[in-house]
C-alpha positions in Angstrom: -0.1 0.0 -0.1 0.8 3.8 -0.6 -0.9 6.4 1.7 -0.3 10.0 1.3 -1.1 12.9 3.9 -0.4 16.8 3.6 2.6 17.6 6.2 3.0 21.2 5.4 2.1 24.2 2.9 3.5 27.5 2.7 3.1 30.4 -0.5 5.9 28.4 -2.7 5.8 25.3 -1.7 4.0 22.0 0.0 5.0 18.5 1.9 3.6 15.3 1.9 4.5 12.3 3.8 4.1 9.3 1.7 4.4 5.6 3.8 4.6 2.4 2.1 4.0 -0.9 3.3 6.9 -2.6 1.3 10.3 -0.5 0.4 9.7 0.9 -3.3 11.0 3.6 -5.6 8.4 6.5 -5.7 7.0 9.0 -8.0 5.6 12.4 -6.9 4.3 15.6 -8.6 2.0 18.6 -7.9 -0.2 19.4 -10.5 -2.8 22.7 -10.7 -5.9 21.1 -9.1 -8.3 22.2 -12.1 -6.3 19.6 -14.5 -7.3 16.2 -15.2 -5.5 13.4 -13.2 -1.9 12.4 -14.8 -0.9 9.6 -16.4 2.2 7.4 -15.0 4.6 8.7 -17.7 3.5 12.2 -16.3 4.2 11.3 -12.6 7.8 9.8 -13.7 9.2 12.9 -15.3 9.8 13.9 -11.4 12.8 12.0 -10.1 11.9 8.6 -7.6 12.8 8.3 -4.4 13.5 4.9 -2.7 11.1 4.8 0.1 11.8 2.1 3.1 8.6 2.5 5.1 7.7 6.8 5.2 9.6 9.7 4.1 8.5 13.5 3.3 8.5 14.8 -0.5 8.5 18.2 -1.1 7.4 20.1 -4.1 9.0 23.7 -4.7 8.6 26.6 -7.0 4.7 26.3 -6.4 2.6 29.2 -7.2 1.0 31.2 -4.0 -2.8 31.2 -3.7 -3.2 28.1 -5.8 -4.9 24.9 -5.2 -2.9 22.0 -6.2 -3.4 18.2 -5.9 -0.5 15.7 -5.6 -0.4 12.4 -6.8 2.3 9.4 -6.3 3.2 6.4 -8.7 5.3 3.6 -6.8 7.6 0.6 -8.0 9.0 -2.2 -6.6 12.6 -2.9 -7.5 11.7 -5.5 -9.3 9.9 -2.5 -11.8 6.2 -4.1 -10.6 3.9 -1.6 -10.9 1.4 -0.4 -8.3 -2.0 -2.3 -7.9 -4.6 0.8 -8.2 -5.0 3.9 -10.3 -2.9 6.9 -9.6 -6.0 9.3 -8.8 -6.5 7.0 -5.6 -3.1 8.4 -4.0 -4.9 12.4 -5.1 -4.2 14.8 -1.9 -5.6 18.4 -2.7 -3.8 21.7 -0.8 -3.7 25.2 -1.6 -0.7 26.8 -1.3 -0.5 30.1 1.2 -1.0 33.7 -0.3 2.4 36.3 -0.6 4.4 37.5 -1.9 8.5 37.3 -2.3 11.7 39.2 -3.4 14.4 37.8 -5.4 16.6 37.7 -2.2 14.0 35.9 0.3 13.3 32.9 -2.8 17.4 32.8 -3.1 18.1 32.8 0.7 14.9 29.8 1.3 16.3 27.8 -1.8 19.8 28.9 -2.0 19.4 27.4 -5.8 18.7 30.8 -8.2 
């Protein structure tokens, strides 16, 4: 099983807690809430995380005051896909309102 819970939401980022019943590779991505649920190939565009039991996944560079839906997809180390639809992993969240200067974003992410 793969379960997802919203952990934190801020102005330009949010995090989810992903818990798995067996160690596996997990791909998670956030999409605007008004979009259709993604296909597996869309989620697999992000880098996978190997999760043994539970791990936090962070979504960065989001737009303030925006509704999102996060989805995850998992595969066993032998590439066996998860047995239920991606839509079953859906978690809705909204980023908080706010504005940021270039300096604040640079300080927060240290990568701009």
